[in-house]
C-alpha angles and dihedrals in degrees: 000000000000092000090049092053093047093047091048091051092049092050091047090049091055093060094101124110095265117137092244092052091048090051091051091049092048091050090049090052090050090053092048091050090053090047091052092049102044113019105044094140093047092048093050090048089060092048098261114128127201088250090056091052093047090049092052093046091053096052118114114278091244089063120082104234093202093060093041092050091047091051091047093051091046092054092041091054090053092044094240120150110224123178115240091239090062092055098045115089110199 
């Protein structure tokens, strides 16, 4: 659990507009786009819908789509309604 929290904090800290962070976010979007196109059944098995993937792909480039998608799925699993502005980390 400690490693998860540290990894999560490091990824959240990299959400600035640095070139390296923007590259990471772009690569994550590229992965999510491939996932949406090729592995629809596998994504839905893990609880990710095509709408969730499209939402994460369309986030601003300064936002890490992996963290935003994880937060969205967490809240969705607990049936909480969270505004998109609360999930985006600019």
